[in-house]
C-alpha positions in Angstrom: 70.2 87.8 103.9 72.4 85.0 104.1 75.0 82.7 101.9 73.4 79.4 100.8 76.5 78.0 99.4 79.7 78.8 97.5 81.3 76.6 95.0 85.3 77.1 94.1 86.9 76.0 91.3 90.9 76.4 91.2 90.6 79.5 93.6 93.7 79.6 95.8 94.2 76.0 97.0 91.0 74.7 96.3 90.7 72.7 93.1 87.0 71.9 93.7 85.0 72.6 96.6 81.5 73.3 97.5 80.6 74.7 101.1 77.1 75.0 102.2 76.4 77.4 104.8 74.1 77.6 108.2 71.8 80.7 107.7 73.2 82.0 111.3 76.4 81.1 112.5 79.4 79.1 110.9 82.8 78.4 112.5 85.8 77.2 110.2 88.6 76.1 112.1 91.9 74.7 111.1 95.9 74.9 111.2 97.7 78.0 109.5 97.7 78.0 105.8 95.3 75.4 105.1 92.6 77.5 103.3 90.2 79.1 105.9 90.4 82.7 104.9 90.2 82.1 101.2 86.6 80.7 101.8 86.0 84.4 103.2 87.9 86.0 100.5 85.9 84.0 97.8 82.9 85.8 99.5 84.3 89.0 99.9 85.1 88.7 95.9 81.5 87.9 95.0 80.3 91.1 96.9 82.9 93.6 95.7 84.4 92.1 92.5 87.9 92.4 94.5 90.0 90.6 96.8 90.7 92.3 100.4 94.1 90.6 100.3 95.6 91.4 96.8 95.1 93.7 93.9 96.9 90.9 91.6 94.2 88.7 90.6 96.3 86.1 89.0 97.2 85.4 92.6 93.8 84.1 93.2 94.3 81.2 90.5 95.5 77.9 92.0 98.9 77.1 91.0 99.7 75.4 87.7 95.9 76.3 86.6 94.9 79.0 83.9 91.4 79.8 85.3 89.3 80.4 88.5 85.5 80.2 88.9 83.8 81.3 92.2 80.1 80.8 92.3 77.9 82.2 95.2 74.4 81.5 95.8 72.5 83.9 98.4 69.1 84.8 99.7 67.8 88.2 100.7 64.0 88.5 102.1 62.9 89.8 98.4 65.3 88.0 96.1 67.5 85.2 95.6 70.5 85.4 93.5 73.8 83.4 92.1 76.9 85.7 91.2 79.7 83.9 89.1 83.4 85.2 89.1 85.5 83.9 86.1 89.1 85.0 86.0 91.7 84.0 83.6 93.5 86.4 81.1 90.5 88.6 81.7 87.8 89.1 84.4 83.8 88.1 83.8 81.1 88.8 86.4 77.7 87.5 86.0 74.6 88.1 87.9 71.8 85.4 87.6 73.7 84.4 84.3 73.8 87.8 83.0 77.2 89.2 82.2 77.8 92.6 84.0 79.0 95.5 81.9 80.3 97.4 85.1 81.5 96.2 88.5 79.5 98.8 90.2 76.6 96.8 89.1 77.6 94.1 91.3 77.5 96.3 94.6 74.8 95.9 96.9 73.6 92.3 95.8 75.5 90.4 98.8 76.1 93.2 101.8 78.5 92.2 104.5 80.8 93.4 106.9 84.5 92.3 107.4 86.7 92.1 110.1 90.5 90.9 109.7 93.4 90.9 112.0 94.8 93.7 110.1 91.7 95.7 111.2 93.1 96.4 114.3 95.3 99.0 113.0 92.8 100.8 111.3 93.1 103.6 114.0 96.9 103.0 114.4 97.9 103.2 110.7 97.3 106.3 108.1 94.2 107.7 107.0 94.2 105.4 103.8 93.0 102.7 105.9 90.2 104.8 107.5 89.1 106.2 104.2 88.9 102.5 102.9 86.8 101.5 105.7 84.4 104.3 104.7 84.6 103.5 101.1 83.8 99.8 101.2 80.6 100.7 103.5 79.1 103.5 101.2 80.0 102.0 98.1 77.5 98.8 99.0 75.0 101.4 99.5 75.3 104.0 97.2 76.8 102.4 94.1 77.1 106.0 92.4 79.8 106.8 95.1 82.1 104.5 93.6 81.7 106.2 90.2 82.1 109.6 91.6 85.0 108.4 93.3 86.6 107.0 90.4 86.2 109.8 88.7 87.8 112.0 91.2 90.9 109.6 91.3 91.0 109.9 87.4 90.9 113.8 87.5 93.4 114.1 90.3 95.7 112.0 87.9 95.2 114.3 85.0 95.8 117.4 87.1 98.9 116.0 88.6 100.3 115.3 85.1 99.6 118.8 84.1 101.3 120.1 87.3 104.5 117.9 86.3 104.0 119.5 82.7 104.0 122.9 84.1 107.2 122.0 86.1 109.2 120.4 83.5 108.3 121.9 80.3 107.3 125.2 81.7 103.6 125.1 80.0 100.9 127.7 81.0 98.9 127.4 84.1 95.7 128.4 82.5 94.1 124.8 82.1 94.8 124.5 85.8 91.3 126.2 86.6 89.4 123.5 84.6 91.0 120.8 86.4 90.2 122.8 89.4 86.7 122.9 88.7 86.2 119.5 87.8 88.3 118.1 90.5 86.0 120.3 93.2 82.9 119.1 91.6 83.6 115.3 92.4 85.0 116.2 95.8 82.0 117.9 97.0 79.9 115.0 96.2 82.0 112.6 97.8 82.3 114.8 100.9 78.5 114.8 100.9 78.5 110.8 101.0 81.2 110.5 103.4 79.4 113.1 105.6 76.1 111.5 105.6 77.4 108.1 106.7 79.8 109.6 109.4 76.4 110.9 110.8 74.8 107.8 110.6 77.9 106.2 112.4 77.7 108.7 115.2 74.0 107.9 115.6 74.9 104.2 116.6 78.6 104.4 118.1 77.6 106.0 121.3 74.8 103.4 122.4 77.0 100.5 121.1 80.1 101.5 122.7 78.6 102.3 126.2 77.1 98.6 126.1 80.2 97.4 125.4 82.3 99.2 128.1 79.6 99.1 130.5 79.2 102.7 130.4 82.9 103.6 131.6 83.8 105.4 128.4 82.4 108.1 126.1 83.2 108.0 122.3 83.2 110.5 119.5 84.4 110.5 116.1 85.2 113.7 114.0 85.3 113.9 110.3 88.3 115.7 108.7 88.1 117.1 105.5 89.3 120.2 103.1 86.3 119.7 100.9 83.1 120.8 102.9 82.2 123.5 100.3 83.0 123.8 96.7 84.0 127.7 96.9 86.4 126.9 99.8 88.2 123.7 98.1 88.6 126.0 94.8 90.2 128.7 97.0 92.4 126.5 98.7 93.7 124.8 95.5 94.2 128.2 94.1 96.3 129.2 97.3 98.5 126.1 97.1 99.0 126.2 93.2 102.9 127.1 93.5 103.5 124.3 96.2 101.4 121.7 94.0 103.6 122.6 90.9 106.9 122.6 93.0 106.0 119.0 94.4 104.1 117.7 91.2 100.8 116.5 92.9 97.7 117.8 94.6 98.3 118.5 98.2 95.0 118.9 99.4 91.7 117.1 98.5 89.1 114.5 99.5 92.0 111.9 98.9 93.3 113.1 102.2 90.2 112.9 104.2 90.4 111.4 107.4 88.3 110.8 110.8 89.5 110.8 114.4 88.0 108.8 117.3 88.1 110.1 120.8 87.5 108.1 124.0 86.8 110.6 127.0 88.0 113.6 124.7 91.4 112.1 124.1 92.6 110.8 120.6 92.6 106.9 120.5 95.3 106.5 118.1 97.5 108.6 120.3 96.6 107.9 123.8 94.5 104.5 123.6 95.7 101.4 125.0 95.5 98.3 123.3 92.3 97.2 124.4 90.7 100.4 124.0 91.8 100.4 120.2 90.3 96.9 119.8 87.2 97.9 121.4 86.8 101.1 119.3 87.1 98.8 116.3 84.6 96.5 117.7 82.4 99.4 118.0 83.0 100.6 114.6 82.0 97.3 113.0 78.9 97.0 115.1 77.9 100.4 114.2 78.6 99.6 110.3 76.5 96.4 110.8 73.4 98.5 112.0 73.8 101.6 109.6 73.7 98.8 106.8 70.6 97.3 108.5 68.6 100.6 108.8 69.6 101.4 105.0 68.3 98.1 103.2 65.9 96.5 106.1 67.9 93.5 106.8 71.5 92.5 108.3 74.6 92.2 106.0 76.7 89.3 106.6 79.7 89.1 108.9 82.8 87.8 107.7 85.3 87.5 110.7 88.6 86.2 110.1 90.6 85.0 113.1 88.4 87.5 114.7 88.0 85.8 118.3 91.9 85.5 118.8 92.0 89.4 118.8 89.4 89.8 121.6 89.6 88.7 125.2 86.5 86.7 126.7 84.6 90.0 127.7 84.8 91.4 124.7 84.0 88.2 122.7 80.9 87.8 124.7 79.7 91.6 124.1 80.5 91.0 120.4 78.2 87.9 120.3 75.4 89.7 121.9 75.2 92.1 119.2 75.3 89.8 116.3 72.2 87.2 117.0 70.6 88.2 113.8 73.1 88.2 111.3 74.7 85.5 109.4 78.1 85.0 110.5 81.1 83.0 109.0 84.0 83.3 111.1 87.6 81.4 111.0 90.1 80.4 113.7 92.7 77.9 114.5 90.6 76.2 117.4 87.3 74.8 117.3 84.9 77.2 118.8 81.9 76.1 121.1 79.1 78.6 121.4 76.1 78.1 123.7 72.7 78.6 122.7 73.2 79.2 119.2 72.3 77.6 115.9 75.6 76.9 114.0 77.6 74.7 112.1 81.4 73.8 112.6 84.0 73.1 109.6 87.1 71.7 109.8 89.7 72.7 106.8 92.9 70.9 105.9 94.9 71.1 102.9 92.3 72.5 100.7 89.3 70.5 101.8 86.4 71.3 103.8 84.4 69.3 105.9 81.4 69.9 107.6 81.9 68.2 111.1 78.9 69.1 113.3 75.4 71.4 113.6 74.0 72.5 116.8 
């Protein structure tokens, strides 16, 4: 699959801009704060219905304007489509001219893998970032996952409210059993989805990492969860009732899940060098690419935001060797010349995109 073109109206620093893409590699370069990442953000918005940079949608609207429109035209092996995102006082999403009732209906139309400089910290930062990595991958392949996850989050919010009522208003604990049952029901479904995709990553990760490191490192990934079975999780909730009441929130659950990556049997986030961390992130992203390919039968689009600056020459070469079949849209501060590839080069300056060269 690939993106044919994106039309931006009042999006970030773009008043009116059309960008037509090569179906292979697209290099977008320019100085900082010119609007390079905004193009990737618009494509991401079209795929997921939200930004990867902000939760405040008003920030996406160009200064002094009251609305924005993003139109993204794409082609897949079996169909082509157009996604329109309109944001003013409310958000409207259309697929081929038909207004979508739920955001989950948007997922899976454009499949993509994104790499930002912030992703370098996936292993170093807290578990929330690692859960987000899983959620993004699973959500675009299993739209029902997003629904179940949202139901879990709503239920845990209701349970937490009830825990605070018990603590502050001395209400009965009897209703907790109902919330526990509901919470466990959603938690187990989420666990099953996450476990499935961790196993899919495992099947790809070893060969990819071996290739990147010339066989010098052995990689392993372990999924950590308290919710592998319903009975066990219900028992855990019961055991932690007093603590949960004292704290006023649910201390254990799928919202605390994590995964750990080991290199040569040592935790990367603790013992790994900066170079090893970057190599593991590279491996995870390439594994995600392969998992999506196996699921849908074609490669997702790769969005790489200032990606090459985070890798040394050897890792850049290894990465490029693994992405020959996917459309790639990458940004950077310098013009990148790639040998033996079909690609376009665009220069961005002051919210204007100029298609410079085709190779």
